[in-house]
C-alpha positions, 0 to 999 in steps of 0.5 A: 409064458416063456420058459426060464433058462435054467443053469447050474450055478452051485458047486463045492470043492474040498482039499486035504490039509496036512500039518507042516513044521513051517509056517512060511508063506508059500507052497512049503508052509501051507497046510493045503491049497487049491486053485479056484476050479471054475473058469469064472468068479465064485461066491463062497456060501460056506466053509468048514474044516473036518479034522481027522487027526489033531496037530501035536502042537497048539496052532490055529487054522486060517483059510484065505484067498490070493493071487498065489499061495504066498499072497493068501498067507494068513488071510482069513476071508474064508475061515478065521482062526480055530484051534486045531490041537484038540479038534479031531472028529469035529467039523469046525466052521470059521466062516461068518455068514449069518449076519446081514453085514457079513459080505460073502467072499468073492473069488476070481478065476485063477485065484488060490485058496490056501490054508495055513496054521499059525505054528508047527502043525505036525500031525494035523490031517483033515479036509477043508470043504467049501460050497459056492455059487458060480456067478 
């Protein structure tokens, strides 16, 4: 019997989210972003946001991917809109992965993961947490 060649293929990442007055596409409008930390493709298995401080205004959070922070503007492939004005102390999931019809997000090497708020998100603080499998 041959031994199985085990490889480490699971991972996780997180990045801070900080409120912005702007909702513009790009680095100045994103509330947080990170480049895929692996040198290959990853499949995301979960994504949630932990909020340590509410936004002062009503806004929704989205997290998505693209070739740049600008391209990921308002994308929802990782996290669909969730209200952030009264979420302090909560871990909010916006990622649908329980339905057999839901395809898991696939992120290529060098793609950007970016979080945006739908309006002025001043005061917002927290982190986005992502678990993935490297393929």
